[in-house]
VODO-220557 format. One record per residue: residue in three letters; x, y, z of N, C-alpha, C in turn; residue number from 1. Coordinates in Angstrom, 3 decimals. Atoms other than C-alpha are relative to their C-alpha. Example, Ala and Ser with C-alpha at 12.3 -4.5 7.8 and 13.67 -1.06 7.14 Angstrom:
# VODO-220557
(site "ALA",(0.890,-1.190,0.000),(12.300,-4.500,7.800),(0.900,1.200,0.000),1) (site "SER",(-0.820,-1.190,-0.060),(13.670,-1.060,7.140),(-0.770,1.090,0.730),2) 
This chain:
# VODO-220557
(site "MET",(-0.034,-1.341,1.107),(-12.128,6.827,9.769),(0.930,1.306,1.114),1) (site "THR",(-0.906,-0.915,-0.245),(-9.376,9.421,10.278),(-0.168,1.413,-0.383),2) (site "ASN",(0.101,-1.320,0.348),(-9.486,13.115,10.462),(1.434,0.574,0.008),3) (site "THR",(-1.050,-0.762,0.279),(-6.831,15.248,9.129),(-0.209,1.764,-0.129),4) (site "VAL",(0.114,-1.626,-0.167),(-6.509,18.866,10.053),(1.267,0.544,-1.187),5) (site "VAL",(-0.871,-0.596,1.102),(-5.011,20.907,6.923),(0.550,1.523,0.733),6) (site "GLY",(-0.421,-1.046,-0.644),(-2.626,23.239,8.309),(0.053,1.109,-1.023),7) (site "GLU",(-0.163,-1.212,1.135),(-1.923,26.954,6.584),(1.288,-0.481,-1.000),8) (site "ASP",(-1.251,0.577,1.157),(1.429,25.094,4.951),(-0.219,-0.598,-0.683),9) (site "GLU",(0.372,0.652,1.008),(-0.522,22.960,2.954),(-0.215,0.677,-1.290),10) (site "PRO",(-0.389,-1.032,1.386),(0.204,23.646,-0.664),(-1.437,-0.180,-0.473),11) (site "THR",(1.285,-0.283,0.753),(-3.069,25.021,-2.557),(0.031,-0.426,-1.361),12) (site "LEU",(0.288,0.476,1.492),(-4.195,23.980,-5.898),(0.630,1.296,-0.654),13) (site "SER",(-0.860,-0.980,0.808),(-2.691,27.616,-7.089),(1.485,-0.357,0.118),14) (site "ASP",(-1.874,-0.029,0.220),(0.746,26.641,-5.765),(0.404,-1.388,-0.704),15) (site "CYS",(-0.255,1.055,0.133),(0.686,23.291,-6.942),(-0.094,0.289,-1.719),16) (site "ARG",(0.260,-0.184,1.400),(-0.456,24.580,-10.515),(1.172,1.102,-0.251),17) (site "ALA",(-1.371,-0.832,-0.349),(2.449,27.349,-9.541),(1.400,-1.045,-0.801),18) (site "VAL",(-1.017,0.441,0.006),(4.875,24.718,-9.721),(-0.115,-1.474,-1.398),19) (site "ALA",(0.276,0.887,0.658),(3.390,22.208,-11.998),(1.401,-0.391,-1.275),20) (site "ASP",(-0.763,0.442,1.110),(5.613,22.411,-15.004),(1.750,-0.298,0.652),21) (site "ILE",(-1.343,0.614,-0.567),(9.008,22.082,-12.717),(-0.380,-1.159,0.450),22) (site "LEU",(0.353,1.672,-0.414),(7.437,19.055,-11.204),(-0.128,-1.450,-1.465),23) (site "ALA",(0.326,0.804,1.495),(6.578,17.527,-14.779),(1.375,-0.231,-0.314),24) (site "ARG",(-1.508,0.515,0.419),(10.580,18.044,-15.341),(0.836,-0.751,0.639),25) (site "VAL",(-0.874,0.842,-0.754),(11.866,16.701,-12.504),(-0.377,-1.553,0.392),26) (site "GLY",(0.512,1.432,0.105),(9.310,13.844,-12.486),(0.231,-0.798,-1.178),27) (site "ASP",(0.115,0.943,1.380),(9.819,12.679,-16.025),(1.187,-0.960,0.162),28) (site "LYS",(-0.970,1.937,0.113),(11.389,8.883,-16.497),(1.547,0.659,-0.387),29) (site "TRP",(-1.276,-0.089,0.485),(14.190,10.333,-18.746),(0.997,1.181,0.759),30) (site "THR",(-0.457,-0.679,-0.787),(15.151,13.366,-16.442),(0.760,-0.588,1.278),31) (site "VAL",(-0.327,0.830,-1.139),(15.652,10.983,-13.575),(1.206,-0.878,-0.516),32) (site "MET",(-1.524,0.829,0.583),(17.906,8.606,-15.723),(1.078,0.965,-0.293),33) (site "VAL",(-1.190,-0.695,0.535),(19.911,11.543,-17.022),(0.576,0.385,1.510),34) (site "VAL",(-0.255,-0.435,-1.311),(20.314,13.201,-13.618),(0.825,-1.202,0.794),35) (site "GLY",(-0.545,1.206,-0.590),(21.047,9.796,-12.438),(1.575,-0.244,-0.660),36) (site "ALA",(-0.937,0.245,0.768),(23.835,9.294,-14.961),(1.002,0.795,-0.092),37) (site "LEU",(-0.952,-0.932,-0.533),(25.427,12.490,-14.263),(0.661,0.221,0.902),38) (site "SER",(-0.381,-0.427,-1.536),(25.668,11.987,-10.975),(1.617,-0.480,0.360),39) (site "ALA",(-1.479,0.122,0.290),(29.160,10.392,-11.714),(0.731,0.897,-0.291),40) (site "GLY",(-1.110,-0.964,0.645),(30.537,13.266,-13.133),(-0.323,0.497,-1.409),41) (site "PRO",(0.554,-0.364,1.761),(30.630,15.044,-16.365),(0.313,-1.210,-1.350),42) (site "MET",(-0.009,0.963,0.648),(30.041,12.726,-19.131),(-0.231,0.595,-1.763),43) (site "ARG",(0.120,-0.092,1.072),(30.042,12.656,-23.089),(-1.376,-0.296,-0.461),44) (site "TYR",(1.139,0.366,0.724),(26.841,12.346,-25.093),(-0.109,-1.493,-0.049),45) (site "ASN",(-0.043,1.402,0.289),(27.586,8.748,-26.131),(0.007,-0.597,1.424),46) (site "ALA",(-0.252,0.785,-1.347),(28.738,7.659,-22.509),(-1.440,0.361,0.578),47) (site "ILE",(1.399,-0.048,-0.778),(25.149,9.103,-21.151),(-0.865,-0.920,-0.685),48) (site "GLN",(0.887,0.874,1.121),(23.339,7.182,-24.077),(0.565,-1.677,0.397),49) (site "ARG",(-0.036,1.384,-0.594),(25.065,3.956,-22.966),(-0.337,-0.404,1.316),50) (site "ARG",(0.276,0.060,-1.675),(24.771,4.436,-19.285),(-1.529,-0.399,0.348),51) (site "ILE",(1.772,0.051,0.120),(20.812,4.758,-19.830),(-0.313,-1.023,-0.713),52) (site "GLY",(0.251,0.893,0.447),(20.588,2.437,-22.294),(-1.828,0.019,-0.152),53) (site "GLY",(1.295,-0.191,0.609),(16.853,2.517,-24.353),(-0.418,1.323,-0.150),54) (site "ILE",(0.664,-1.658,0.293),(16.691,6.329,-24.671),(0.357,0.114,-1.413),55) (site "SER",(-0.601,-0.366,1.000),(16.669,7.187,-28.126),(0.354,1.326,-0.319),56) (site "GLN",(-0.877,-1.449,0.371),(18.883,9.931,-29.636),(-0.510,1.248,0.113),57) (site "ARG",(0.845,-1.568,-0.306),(15.995,12.596,-29.945),(-0.007,0.313,1.126),58) (site "MET",(-0.004,-0.322,-1.269),(15.097,12.073,-26.510),(0.615,0.260,0.861),59) (site "LEU",(-1.010,-0.457,-0.714),(17.969,12.128,-24.976),(0.731,1.672,-0.246),60) (site "THR",(0.228,-1.301,0.689),(18.609,15.564,-27.121),(-0.479,0.757,0.680),61) (site "LEU",(0.796,-0.912,-0.467),(15.826,16.934,-26.064),(-0.170,-0.101,1.441),62) (site "THR",(-0.264,0.299,-1.505),(16.247,16.032,-22.256),(0.969,0.706,0.477),63) (site "LEU",(-1.467,-0.970,-0.362),(19.924,17.797,-22.096),(-0.657,0.893,-0.243),64) (site "LYS",(0.475,-1.508,0.314),(18.385,21.017,-23.841),(-0.963,0.114,1.050),65) (site "ALA",(1.074,-0.307,-0.846),(15.345,20.921,-21.273),(1.143,0.445,1.389),66) (site "LEU",(-0.746,-0.079,-1.130),(17.890,20.324,-18.367),(1.099,1.219,0.210),67) (site "GLU",(-0.727,-1.296,-0.202),(20.191,22.939,-19.515),(-0.401,1.279,0.160),68) (site "GLN",(0.869,-1.180,-0.107),(17.560,25.401,-19.834),(-0.566,0.279,1.335),69) (site "ASP",(0.173,-0.588,-1.403),(16.607,24.978,-16.500),(0.797,0.042,0.998),70) (site "GLY",(-1.143,-0.217,-0.867),(19.662,25.172,-15.189),(0.508,-1.239,0.851),71) (site "LEU",(-0.541,0.966,-0.888),(20.209,21.702,-13.784),(1.203,-0.788,-0.495),72) (site "VAL",(-1.458,0.210,0.488),(23.026,20.891,-16.549),(0.568,1.220,-0.622),73) (site "THR",(-0.600,-1.211,0.595),(25.677,22.663,-18.022),(0.680,-0.843,-1.344),74) (site "ARG",(-0.897,0.569,0.864),(27.109,21.716,-21.699),(1.214,0.988,-0.565),75) (site "THR",(-1.207,-0.214,0.367),(30.698,22.433,-22.227),(0.474,-0.412,-1.481),76) (site "VAL",(-0.559,0.586,1.369),(32.123,22.434,-25.822),(1.445,0.603,0.042),77) (site "TYR",(-1.659,0.045,0.036),(36.057,21.867,-26.171),(0.224,0.134,-1.312),78) (site "PRO",(-0.411,-0.309,1.220),(37.589,23.754,-29.245),(1.116,-1.114,-0.847),79) (site "VAL",(-1.310,1.071,0.925),(39.629,20.275,-30.575),(-0.755,-0.405,-0.943),80) (site "ILE",(0.320,0.925,1.254),(39.081,18.119,-33.387),(0.069,-1.359,0.048),81) (site "PRO",(1.146,-0.605,0.122),(37.118,16.447,-33.509),(-0.728,0.863,1.437),82) (site "PRO",(0.178,-1.142,-0.865),(34.802,18.621,-31.607),(-0.507,-1.254,1.567),83) (site "ARG",(0.169,0.831,-1.571),(34.302,17.450,-27.345),(-0.923,0.585,0.499),84) (site "VAL",(1.274,-0.602,-0.575),(31.110,18.142,-25.749),(-0.268,-0.604,1.508),85) (site "ASP",(0.163,0.851,-1.337),(30.724,17.200,-21.776),(-1.071,1.175,0.338),86) (site "TYR",(1.453,-0.723,-0.239),(27.512,17.753,-20.057),(0.445,-0.553,1.872),87) (site "GLU",(-0.492,0.192,-1.643),(27.817,18.008,-16.045),(-1.262,0.685,0.789),88) (site "LEU",(0.742,-0.492,-1.017),(25.326,18.651,-13.135),(0.323,1.080,0.347),89) (site "THR",(-0.016,-1.329,-0.730),(25.074,22.140,-12.088),(-0.066,-0.348,1.775),90) (site "ASP",(0.286,-0.155,-1.638),(24.905,23.121,-8.068),(-1.686,-0.581,-0.019),91) (site "LEU",(1.490,0.541,-0.396),(21.098,22.807,-8.614),(0.055,-1.503,-0.625),92) (site "GLY",(0.415,1.280,0.476),(21.170,19.644,-10.693),(0.518,-1.107,1.104),93) (site "ARG",(-0.525,0.371,-0.653),(23.319,18.323,-7.981),(-1.081,-0.350,1.087),94) (site "SER",(0.766,0.065,-1.294),(20.824,19.034,-5.069),(-1.305,-0.738,-0.698),95) (site "LEU",(1.091,0.769,0.332),(17.948,16.958,-7.060),(0.551,-1.374,0.114),96) (site "LEU",(-0.276,1.803,-0.380),(20.169,13.777,-6.341),(-0.646,-0.353,1.053),97) (site "GLY",(0.438,0.361,-1.213),(18.961,13.756,-2.948),(-1.602,-0.638,-0.039),98) (site "PRO",(1.154,0.615,0.445),(15.408,13.456,-3.772),(-0.492,-1.038,-0.839),99) (site "ILE",(-0.149,0.945,0.988),(15.939,11.537,-6.521),(0.068,-1.496,0.529),100) (site "THR",(-0.478,1.363,-0.776),(17.706,8.817,-4.431),(-1.271,-0.459,0.981),101) (site "ILE",(1.108,0.296,-1.034),(14.772,8.900,-1.868),(-1.198,-0.417,-0.593),102) (site "LEU",(1.465,0.343,0.688),(12.044,8.328,-4.560),(0.510,-1.441,-0.533),103) (site "PHE",(-0.527,1.075,0.501),(14.260,5.791,-6.226),(0.073,-1.249,1.104),104) (site "ASP",(-0.176,1.284,-1.099),(14.990,3.462,-2.922),(-1.670,-0.155,0.541),105) (site "TRP",(1.310,0.030,-0.087),(10.954,3.988,-2.319),(-0.383,-0.573,-0.980),106) (site "ALA",(0.779,0.871,1.115),(10.039,2.572,-5.616),(0.764,-1.400,-0.008),107) (site "LYS",(-0.749,1.034,-0.375),(12.643,-0.188,-4.725),(-0.781,-0.954,1.118),108) (site "ILE",(0.926,0.724,-1.403),(10.918,-1.274,-1.375),(-1.060,-0.380,-0.282),109) (site "HIS",(0.927,0.210,0.139),(7.555,-0.858,-2.684),(-0.736,-0.391,-1.458),110) (site "GLN",(0.078,0.402,1.687),(7.919,-2.235,-6.476),(-1.122,-1.388,0.157),111) (site "GLY",(1.164,1.119,-0.032),(6.163,-5.586,-5.255),(-1.237,0.256,0.618),112) (site "GLU",(1.379,-0.447,-0.735),(3.403,-4.286,-3.147),(-0.742,0.520,-1.747),113) (site "MET",(0.730,-0.512,0.662),(2.278,-1.976,-6.046),(0.028,-0.976,-1.493),114) (site "LEU",(0.224,1.012,1.307),(2.647,-4.962,-9.099),(-0.941,-0.996,0.578),115) (site "MET",(1.251,0.715,-0.409),(0.479,-6.912,-6.711),(-1.285,0.359,-0.047),116) (site "ALA",(1.159,-1.121,0.107),(-2.180,-4.106,-6.288),(-0.311,0.161,-1.686),117) (site "ARG",(0.513,0.044,1.453),(-1.988,-3.865,-10.213),(-0.454,-1.179,-0.822),118) (site "ALA",(0.588,1.068,0.313),(-2.849,-7.294,-10.715),(-1.266,-0.219,0.517),119) (site "ARG",(1.249,0.359,-0.557),(-5.387,-7.486,-8.461),(-1.306,1.061,-0.569),120) (site "PHE",(0.486,-0.718,0.814),(-6.795,-4.367,-10.177),(-0.634,-0.471,-1.244),121) (site "GLN",(0.202,0.511,0.959),(-6.482,-6.124,-13.285),(-0.941,-1.058,-0.126),122) (site "GLU",(0.889,0.878,-0.432),(-8.267,-9.123,-12.060),(-1.645,0.304,0.157),123) (site "ALA",(1.470,-0.561,-0.497),(-11.241,-7.144,-10.708),(-0.726,0.549,-1.158),124) (site "ALA",(0.518,-0.654,1.222),(-11.334,-5.174,-14.103),(-0.293,-1.472,-1.254),125) (site "ASN",(0.335,1.272,1.100),(-11.207,-8.834,-15.921),(-1.552,-0.136,0.121),126) (site "ALA",(1.123,0.492,-0.115),(-14.125,-10.181,-14.114),(-0.938,0.601,0.007),127) (site "SER",(1.252,-0.676,-0.003),(-16.327,-7.338,-14.498),(-0.560,0.383,-1.089),128) 
């Protein structure tokens, strides 16, 4: 058994609740995919949708609006015909690339372990 000393800098329940909506946004699957797609630079809507694949038009629109609202993405409309709209990460959005990359790398490394754990869990559930 290991004892853990909880320091003063440990997050409290109220700390977690205070940032829950932010964590929900940055931890959302589509947020991660859109931020990853935009890491290459400004993109048009259809280019983002093609790069991600599997995202519906509605979900992409909702995700881009939410990211713009949260200051992670800017939307630039060019006054040309046909209208051109580019989406780009803000400085705040680019600051999210480091944590996302670390999480992505962790997921790749541990994917096999987690799949095996899921299979063992499912086998145990089926046996009972």
